[in-house]
C-alpha positions in Angstrom: 76.1 63.9 69.4 72.7 63.0 68.2 70.9 59.8 69.1 68.2 58.7 66.6 66.8 55.3 67.6 69.7 53.0 68.1 72.1 55.0 65.9 74.5 57.4 67.4 75.7 60.2 65.0 78.7 62.3 65.9 78.3 65.9 64.9 81.7 67.0 66.2 83.3 67.3 62.8 80.3 69.0 61.1 80.8 72.8 61.5 81.3 75.8 59.4 83.5 78.7 60.5 84.7 81.8 58.7 87.2 84.4 59.1 88.5 87.2 56.8 90.4 84.9 54.5 89.0 81.4 54.8 86.0 79.1 55.3 86.6 76.1 57.6 84.5 73.0 57.0 84.4 70.1 59.4 85.3 66.9 57.5 82.2 65.1 58.7 79.9 66.8 56.2 78.7 65.1 53.1 78.1 67.1 50.0 74.3 67.0 50.4 74.6 68.2 54.0 76.7 71.1 52.8 74.1 72.1 50.3 71.4 72.2 53.0 73.5 74.1 55.6 72.5 77.8 55.9 76.1 79.0 56.7 77.6 77.8 53.4 78.0 80.7 51.0 75.9 80.7 47.8 78.9 80.6 45.5 80.3 77.5 47.2 76.9 75.8 46.9 77.0 76.7 43.1 80.5 75.3 42.7 79.3 72.1 44.5 76.3 71.6 42.3 77.9 72.6 39.0 81.3 71.0 39.3 81.9 68.7 42.3 78.6 66.7 42.3 79.0 65.9 38.6 82.0 63.8 39.7 81.2 62.7 43.3 78.2 61.1 45.0 76.1 63.4 47.2 76.6 61.2 50.3 80.4 61.3 50.0 81.9 62.9 53.1 84.7 65.5 52.8 86.9 63.2 55.0 86.7 60.3 52.5 86.9 62.6 49.4 90.2 64.2 50.5 91.7 61.0 52.1 91.4 59.1 48.8 92.0 62.1 46.5 94.6 61.7 43.7 96.4 64.3 41.6 95.4 65.0 38.0 91.7 64.3 38.4 88.9 66.8 37.7 88.0 67.1 41.4 91.6 67.7 42.3 91.9 70.5 39.8 88.6 72.0 41.0 89.8 72.0 44.6 93.2 73.4 43.6 91.3 76.4 42.1 89.7 77.0 45.5 93.2 76.9 47.1 92.1 74.3 49.6 94.2 73.2 52.5 93.6 70.0 54.5 93.9 69.9 58.3 94.8 66.4 59.5 95.8 64.6 62.7 98.9 62.4 62.0 100.8 60.0 64.2 104.3 61.0 65.0 106.9 59.5 67.3 107.8 61.7 70.3 110.7 61.0 72.7 110.3 61.8 76.4 113.2 62.8 78.7 114.1 59.2 79.4 114.5 58.4 75.7 111.3 56.3 75.4 109.3 56.9 72.2 105.6 57.3 72.3 103.3 57.7 69.3 101.1 60.8 69.6 98.8 62.6 67.2 100.0 65.9 65.9 97.8 68.4 64.0 99.1 69.6 60.7 97.8 71.6 57.8 98.8 70.5 54.3 98.3 72.3 51.0 96.1 70.1 48.8 98.9 69.3 46.4 101.2 68.0 49.1 98.4 66.0 50.7 97.3 64.4 47.4 100.9 63.4 46.7 101.0 61.4 49.9 100.2 57.8 48.8 97.5 55.8 50.4 99.9 53.3 52.1 101.7 56.2 53.8 98.5 57.8 54.9 97.4 54.5 56.5 100.8 53.9 58.1 100.8 57.4 59.6 97.3 57.0 60.9 96.1 60.1 59.0 92.7 61.5 60.1 91.2 64.2 58.0 89.5 66.8 60.3 88.9 70.0 58.4 88.9 71.5 54.9 90.1 75.1 54.6 88.8 77.0 51.6 90.5 80.2 50.6 87.9 83.0 50.1 90.2 84.6 47.6 90.3 81.3 45.7 86.6 81.1 45.8 86.2 84.7 44.7 88.4 84.2 41.6 86.7 80.9 40.7 84.6 81.6 37.6 81.4 79.6 37.2 
């Protein structure tokens, strides 16, 4: 958490992690912050500048981009090529031993197609919180610029 003047900024969902097959991006990043981050691969920065920023504002966060994403748009098709998955927290009812129901957040990973098919009303009703974007390195490698 950074404190600049009176403004508190949460940095918890601004991270870049990689393993053998994927790149994990915290959903708090905006596109311009991704372009400035030293851990973002060059090819991903090139895809951002040549394709994504032609359709989206630089200050758009990944969280809002994916939360409001609809199928059959240019950005959707671009992200489909990257084989993106979306990690979310979603409210679900859980029953305890006494039969009482409690609403708890569960973490789930959705393929982009399945997440984009979920309508906005259902996302709001389920309390969906986008936490992480997972990019396939294979999808990025086969993406032609």
